[in-house]
C-alpha positions in Angstrom: -21.7 13.0 -13.4 -19.7 13.3 -10.0 -16.4 15.1 -9.9 -14.8 11.8 -8.6 -15.9 9.9 -11.7 -15.0 12.5 -13.9 -11.2 12.7 -12.4 -11.3 8.9 -13.1 -12.4 9.0 -16.7 -9.5 11.5 -17.3 -6.7 9.7 -15.8 -7.1 10.2 -12.0 -6.2 13.3 -9.6 -2.3 12.4 -10.0 -2.2 12.7 -13.4 -4.4 15.8 -13.9 -2.1 17.6 -11.6 0.9 16.2 -13.2 -0.5 17.2 -16.4 -1.4 20.8 -15.2 2.0 21.3 -13.9 3.6 20.6 -17.1 1.2 23.2 -19.1 2.1 25.5 -16.4 5.6 25.0 -16.6 5.6 24.9 -20.3 3.7 28.8 -20.1 6.4 30.0 -17.9 9.2 29.1 -20.5 7.4 30.5 -23.2 6.9 33.6 -21.3 10.5 33.7 -20.3 9.9 33.7 -16.7 12.0 30.3 -16.0 15.1 29.4 -17.6 15.0 25.6 -19.6 17.1 24.1 -17.0 14.5 25.2 -14.1 11.8 23.7 -16.4 13.8 20.5 -16.7 14.2 20.2 -13.2 10.7 20.8 -12.4 9.5 18.2 -15.0 11.8 15.7 -13.3 10.7 16.2 -10.0 7.2 16.1 -11.1 7.3 12.8 -12.9 9.7 11.4 -9.9 6.8 12.4 -7.7 4.1 11.0 -9.8 5.8 7.7 -10.1 6.4 7.7 -6.5 2.9 8.1 -5.6 1.7 5.3 -8.2 3.9 2.8 -6.7 3.4 3.8 -3.1 -0.5 3.2 -4.0 0.1 -0.2 -5.7 2.0 -1.4 -2.8 -0.4 0.0 -0.3 -3.4 -1.7 -2.1 -1.4 -5.1 -2.3 -0.6 -5.0 1.4 -4.3 -4.4 2.5 -5.5 -6.9 0.1 -3.2 -9.6 2.0 -4.4 -8.7 5.2 -7.9 -9.0 4.2 -7.4 -12.5 2.6 -5.9 -13.8 6.1 
């Protein structure tokens, strides 16, 4: 099984990076290295970046599909 196929079966590269960030931040809060407000800000920024990336990819694939049909 190739790494590309493994990434896709687990939810994709962006999803895994978002999940990893959440796990790392949770560990830092549990160890007391970051505050709860810092955790909140990091999670909000991570989710916003994930949503923005998915939206940009959908728009890009939609635009490239229209150009091929013409």
